[in-house]
Steps between C-alpha positions, in 0.01 A plus 500: 500500500146629564544454876811720494312778323242524778743703712594748225333840491445728203742751657773234511437415135530866408841522671612193308365642171682829562828314549439279198420799279858620551621176340302501175406719206144371528232663714417287803138515618276366775130514414266433793207352309252529784585857602548608135826672593847474351860565596734579208871554454606862491625446141143449375393836638780677314369367165124467548243730656436301818396716797769361734674175598201370693143582404142374505255455213780307333295335225346831396840676506664230288211506252544875460865446399449194279479581129135528397509201262654277769274587795249219442746212502697658787180525706395147407835356608489690829138394563596136440768528766276689744222241461753217554447353152875543454787504748741680268494822304706513179411759239662718237323832453566864430491773761520873443803672657511852646576636151183342357689235303408129510763263640479122474509327839502144623332462838547172685399400846372225721233503770609418852285471811665706774425579861274324745196561278680374189429820307562462127798704385630508142879537510712547192686723262429722202766513229530740210515311172724677254495464122767227515266286711237533228737375225564139400872439553532280188307704247516849654126525425248628756349225713126467540343578833306220660164600651395196699 
């Protein structure tokens, strides 16, 4: 599979992500770890205060939107992926929407080497977790959040 990715460009991935975003309620993203830039689904921009679909200083921008109490473990998870300690990103955290209210999110992704230089790109989705997702289906009690 890695050999096939060597011919893919970031622009081609963005076209694919745009098409995929029309097929899901989640926010599709492509995070270029080396360039510190991100491409997001249009839906994410309508809810959160991102500057546009594609922007630089991605880590800093995300940290600004992540709920203050969750910034440290968000940053740690992202740093682990950027430093290649982990190949996958999977985290539940809160982010502040345009109205200033925290919303629970689950962000998942996997790192792929693309292009001739095998640049590291984190590709995945961000899903809003509603109150039902935070409830145990048997007891109807709130579930505990795991902070790995």
